[in-house]
C-alpha positions as CSV (number, residue, x, y, z in Angstrom):
1,M,219.4,217.5,178.4
2,S,222.9,216.3,179.4
3,K,224.2,219.8,178.5
4,L,222.7,221.0,181.7
5,S,224.2,218.2,183.8
6,K,226.1,215.2,183.3
7,N,225.2,213.7,186.4
8,S,221.5,213.6,186.6
9,L,218.7,212.8,184.5
10,N,217.2,216.4,184.6
11,T,213.6,216.2,184.7
12,F,210.5,218.2,184.1
13,R,207.4,218.8,186.3
14,I,204.7,219.6,184.3
15,S,201.6,220.6,186.5
16,T,197.9,220.2,185.0
17,L,194.7,221.2,186.0
18,F,191.6,219.4,184.3
19,L,188.4,220.6,186.3
20,N,185.1,221.3,184.6
21,G,185.7,219.4,181.4
22,K,188.4,221.7,180.7
23,F,192.2,221.0,180.4
24,S,195.1,223.6,181.3
25,V,199.0,223.4,181.7
26,C,199.8,225.3,184.8
27,S,203.4,225.0,184.8
28,V,206.2,223.5,183.2
29,T,209.8,223.9,184.9
30,C,212.8,221.9,184.9
31,R,214.9,220.5,187.9
32,V,218.4,220.4,187.0
33,G,221.1,218.5,189.0
34,M,224.1,220.9,190.3
35,G,227.6,220.0,191.2
36,D,228.2,216.1,191.5
37,S,224.8,215.0,192.5
38,Y,222.8,212.5,190.3
39,L,219.9,213.7,191.5
40,D,218.0,216.7,190.1
41,N,215.2,217.6,192.8
42,V,215.3,220.8,194.6
43,A,215.1,219.6,198.0
44,A,218.6,217.7,197.3
45,G,220.5,220.8,196.7
46,N,220.0,221.4,193.2
47,V,217.7,223.8,191.1
48,M,214.3,224.3,189.3
49,V,213.9,226.8,186.6
50,G,210.7,227.9,184.5
51,V,210.1,226.8,181.0
52,Q,207.9,228.9,179.0
53,M,205.3,227.2,176.7
54,D,207.2,227.3,173.5
55,G,210.3,225.4,175.3
56,K,212.3,228.2,176.2
57,F,214.3,228.4,179.8
58,M,213.4,231.4,181.8
59,K,216.9,233.7,183.2
60,K,216.3,232.5,186.8
61,A,217.0,229.0,188.5
62,Y,215.8,228.8,192.1
63,D,217.5,226.5,195.0
64,S,215.9,225.3,198.0
65,H,216.9,228.3,200.2
66,Y,215.3,230.6,197.4
67,G,219.4,231.4,196.2
68,I,219.3,232.4,192.5
69,H,220.8,230.8,189.5
70,T,221.3,232.0,186.1
71,Q,223.7,229.2,184.8
72,T,224.1,225.6,185.7
73,D,227.4,224.4,187.2
74,T,228.5,223.2,183.7
75,G,228.2,226.8,182.3
76,V,225.0,226.5,180.6
77,V,223.2,230.1,180.8
78,F,219.5,229.5,181.4
79,E,218.2,232.6,179.6
80,G,218.1,231.2,175.5
81,F,218.2,227.5,176.6
82,S,215.2,225.7,174.9
83,I,214.1,222.3,174.3
84,D,212.2,221.2,171.3
85,A,210.3,218.4,172.8
86,I,208.1,221.1,174.6
87,D,205.1,219.9,172.5
88,K,205.4,216.3,172.6
89,M,205.7,216.6,176.5
90,L,202.5,218.7,176.8
91,L,200.5,216.7,174.6
92,F,201.7,213.1,176.7
93,V,200.3,215.1,180.1
94,E,197.3,216.0,178.2
95,E,196.3,213.0,176.8
96,N,197.4,210.9,179.9
97,H,195.4,213.3,182.4
98,K,192.3,213.2,180.6
99,K,192.5,209.1,179.6
100,C,194.0,208.0,182.8
101,L,193.2,210.5,185.9
102,P,190.3,212.5,184.6
103,H,188.6,212.7,188.4
104,C,192.0,214.3,189.3
105,G,191.6,218.1,189.1
106,F,195.2,218.8,189.9
107,V,198.6,216.4,188.5
108,G,202.0,217.1,189.2
109,W,203.9,215.2,186.1
110,D,207.8,214.0,186.1
111,I,208.9,213.8,182.8
112,A,212.0,212.9,181.3
113,L,213.1,213.0,177.8
114,D,215.1,209.7,176.4
115,E,217.6,209.5,173.5
116,N,215.3,210.2,171.0
117,D,213.6,213.3,172.7
118,E,210.7,211.1,173.4
119,P,208.4,211.8,177.0
120,V,208.9,209.2,179.4
121,M,206.9,209.2,182.6
122,I,208.8,209.1,185.8
123,E,206.5,209.8,188.5
124,V,202.9,211.1,189.0
125,N,202.4,213.4,192.0
126,L,199.0,213.4,193.1
127,Y,199.4,215.2,196.5
128,G,202.2,217.4,197.9
129,A,203.7,218.5,194.3
130,G,205.7,221.4,195.8
131,I,204.1,224.0,194.1
132,H,205.7,227.0,195.8
133,F,208.8,226.6,193.8
134,E,206.9,226.2,190.6
135,Q,205.1,229.2,191.0
136,L,208.4,231.0,191.9
137,A,210.4,229.5,188.9
138,V,207.7,230.5,186.2
139,E,207.1,233.9,187.8
140,A,203.1,233.3,187.9
141,P,200.5,232.1,189.9
142,L,199.7,228.6,189.6
143,Y,196.2,228.6,188.0
144,G,196.7,231.6,186.1
145,D,193.7,232.9,184.4
146,R,191.5,229.9,186.2
147,T,192.2,230.8,189.7
148,D,188.9,232.3,190.1
149,E,187.5,228.8,189.2
150,V,189.4,226.9,191.1
151,I,188.7,229.1,194.3
152,E,184.9,228.5,193.5
153,Y,184.7,224.8,192.7
154,V,186.7,224.2,196.0
155,N,184.0,226.3,197.9
156,N,181.7,224.6,196.3
157,H,183.1,221.1,196.9
158,K,184.0,221.3,200.2
159,P,184.3,218.0,201.8
160,S,183.2,216.5,205.6
161,V,185.7,216.3,208.4
162,Q,184.3,212.9,208.2
163,S,185.3,212.2,204.5
164,I,188.8,214.1,205.3
165,L,189.6,211.6,208.0
166,T,188.0,208.3,206.5
167,N,190.0,208.9,203.4
168,W,193.2,210.6,204.6
169,S,193.5,208.2,207.6
170,W,197.5,207.7,206.6
171,M,198.2,211.3,207.6
């Protein structure tokens, strides 16, 4: 991962859906630091590139202004770059979503790889996961073939205004 940027951690955002007893990976992206940045998130001036389920990176990465990048500042071309640890990361988020957060339908996992290519959880996002860049990076709708199921679920489980105000008073 340090080939992409030596200054930043270069983490993966894996978004998962656990709804109606069925688990799905919605998207996998990699956030890469640009320039001298030690951060890797898009909001800090870096890029996000889609990662396919076989670990291969997609051709284009995007910055916060929707600019397209086909390589890192270090010259690594995104298309053709791949990671071997994709299966480990996908299993890690599936096991943890089912075991630790079974009542959370949608989770955005920030995962890093250690020096042995083992997944390390950095952060779990349950609200405001920044899905617009994920959809752009993977060039697909977030819920894919489960979109109708998600819409039906939301329509059948609308919270009352009172419950929203009670449960989200911090907003």
